[in-house]
C-alpha positions as CSV (number, residue, x, y, z in Angstrom):
1,M,27.6,-19.0,3.3
2,V,23.8,-18.9,2.8
3,K,22.5,-18.8,-0.7
4,Q,20.4,-15.8,-1.7
5,I,16.8,-16.8,-2.3
6,V,15.1,-15.2,-5.3
7,L,11.3,-14.9,-5.1
8,T,8.6,-13.1,-6.9
9,K,6.2,-10.9,-4.8
10,E,3.6,-13.7,-4.8
11,G,6.2,-16.2,-3.7
12,L,7.3,-14.0,-0.8
13,E,3.6,-13.5,0.2
14,K,3.0,-17.3,0.2
15,L,6.2,-17.9,2.3
16,E,5.1,-15.3,4.8
17,E,1.6,-16.8,5.0
18,E,3.0,-20.3,5.5
19,L,5.3,-19.0,8.3
20,E,2.3,-17.3,10.0
21,E,0.2,-20.5,9.7
22,L,2.9,-22.6,11.2
23,K,3.5,-20.2,14.1
24,S,-0.1,-19.4,14.9
25,V,-2.0,-22.6,14.1
26,K,0.2,-25.6,13.5
27,R,2.3,-25.1,16.6
28,K,-0.8,-24.9,18.8
29,E,-2.2,-28.0,17.2
30,V,1.0,-30.0,17.8
31,A,1.2,-28.7,21.4
32,E,-2.4,-29.9,22.0
33,K,-1.5,-33.4,20.5
34,I,1.5,-33.6,22.9
35,K,-0.8,-32.6,25.8
36,V,-3.3,-35.3,25.0
37,A,-0.6,-37.9,24.5
38,L,0.9,-37.0,27.9
39,S,-2.4,-37.7,29.5
40,F,-2.2,-41.3,28.4
41,G,0.6,-41.9,30.9
42,D,3.6,-44.1,30.4
43,L,5.8,-42.4,27.8
44,S,8.0,-45.4,27.1
45,E,5.2,-47.1,25.1
46,N,3.2,-44.0,24.0
47,S,3.3,-43.9,20.1
48,E,1.0,-40.9,20.1
49,Y,3.5,-38.9,22.1
50,D,6.4,-40.0,19.8
51,E,4.4,-39.0,16.7
52,A,3.5,-35.6,18.2
53,K,7.1,-34.9,19.2
54,N,8.2,-35.8,15.7
55,E,5.6,-33.5,14.1
56,Q,6.7,-30.8,16.5
57,A,10.3,-31.2,15.3
58,I,9.2,-31.0,11.6
59,V,7.1,-27.9,12.2
60,Q,10.0,-26.2,14.1
61,A,12.5,-27.1,11.4
62,R,10.2,-25.7,8.7
63,I,9.8,-22.5,10.7
64,A,13.6,-22.2,11.0
65,D,14.0,-22.8,7.3
66,I,11.5,-20.2,6.3
67,E,13.0,-17.6,8.7
68,V,16.5,-18.2,7.2
69,M,15.0,-17.9,3.6
70,L,13.3,-14.6,4.6
71,K,16.6,-13.2,5.9
72,N,18.3,-13.9,2.6
73,V,15.5,-13.1,0.2
74,K,15.7,-11.0,-2.9
75,V,12.3,-10.0,-4.3
76,I,12.1,-9.5,-8.1
77,D,10.4,-6.2,-8.9
78,E,8.4,-7.4,-11.9
79,S,7.6,-3.8,-12.9
80,E,11.3,-3.1,-13.7
81,L,11.6,-6.2,-15.9
82,S,11.5,-6.0,-19.7
83,S,9.5,-8.2,-22.0
84,E,12.4,-8.5,-24.5
85,N,14.3,-11.4,-22.8
86,V,13.4,-14.2,-20.5
87,H,14.3,-13.7,-16.8
88,I,13.0,-14.7,-13.4
89,G,9.4,-13.4,-13.3
90,S,8.8,-13.8,-17.0
91,K,5.6,-15.4,-18.2
92,I,6.4,-17.2,-21.5
93,E,4.6,-19.1,-24.2
94,V,6.8,-21.7,-26.0
95,R,6.4,-24.2,-28.8
96,V,8.0,-27.4,-27.7
97,T,9.1,-29.7,-30.5
98,N,10.3,-33.2,-30.1
99,P,12.8,-33.6,-33.0
100,A,12.6,-37.4,-32.8
101,T,8.8,-37.4,-33.5
102,G,8.3,-34.0,-35.0
103,K,5.4,-33.5,-32.5
104,N,4.7,-29.9,-31.5
105,T,2.9,-28.6,-28.3
106,V,2.4,-25.2,-26.9
107,A,3.1,-24.6,-23.2
108,N,2.9,-21.6,-20.9
109,Y,5.5,-21.2,-18.1
110,K,6.5,-18.7,-15.5
111,I,10.2,-18.6,-14.7
112,V,10.5,-18.5,-10.9
113,G,13.2,-19.0,-8.2
114,S,13.8,-22.6,-7.1
115,N,11.7,-22.2,-3.9
116,E,8.6,-21.3,-5.9
117,A,8.9,-24.0,-8.6
118,D,5.8,-26.0,-9.2
119,P,6.0,-27.6,-12.6
120,L,2.5,-28.9,-12.6
121,A,1.2,-25.3,-12.2
122,G,3.6,-24.1,-15.0
123,N,6.1,-22.5,-12.6
124,I,9.5,-23.6,-13.6
125,S,12.7,-22.9,-11.7
126,D,15.5,-20.7,-13.2
127,E,17.8,-23.5,-12.1
128,S,16.0,-26.3,-14.0
129,L,17.2,-27.6,-17.3
130,V,14.5,-25.8,-19.3
131,G,14.4,-22.6,-17.1
132,K,18.2,-22.2,-17.2
133,A,18.3,-22.8,-21.0
134,L,15.6,-20.2,-21.7
135,L,17.0,-17.4,-19.6
136,N,18.2,-14.3,-21.5
137,H,16.6,-15.5,-24.8
138,G,14.1,-13.4,-26.8
139,I,11.0,-13.9,-28.8
140,G,11.6,-16.2,-31.8
141,D,14.7,-17.8,-30.3
142,K,14.9,-21.6,-30.5
143,V,16.7,-23.4,-27.7
144,A,17.6,-27.1,-27.7
145,V,17.4,-28.6,-24.2
146,E,18.5,-32.1,-23.2
147,V,15.7,-33.3,-20.8
148,P,15.2,-36.8,-19.4
149,A,12.8,-37.6,-22.3
150,G,15.5,-36.7,-24.8
151,E,16.4,-33.5,-26.7
152,M,13.5,-31.0,-27.1
153,E,13.4,-27.7,-29.0
154,Y,11.8,-24.7,-27.3
155,E,10.8,-21.8,-29.5
156,I,9.8,-18.7,-27.5
157,L,6.5,-17.3,-28.8
158,T,5.7,-14.6,-26.3
159,I,7.2,-13.0,-23.2
160,S,5.2,-11.0,-20.7
161,K,5.5,-9.8,-17.1
């Protein structure tokens, strides 16, 4: 059984753009590389041909993956979501406290489906340790999360769409 893919509207648009790019641009680039490599002759010792065929397989696999995802996608309608509790699509501000050191930092996150996760950009997955722990909590709630660096306390300061 194929898992349902949860995406925000922006995530769906990015996935559709990637699929279009792969189909319209990347496929043609790889086909041209194969054509050039074939012109070199003997395929048994033609590393350019082997590389181009490998790249072609990678592009085709990614296209197939995206097409499967798009068939099983559930888009979160952010206009229907409340700002009372954290859910996929929520933008949150949290105070992160390291109980071992007492050090506090403030962070901004957007809770997204696992396919959209980009922690460096502040997009954390609903399946991650922190994302899963924060789901369904409200403003003022404090949540302890065991992360690789040790236990951290997250206090939800704001929730928005």
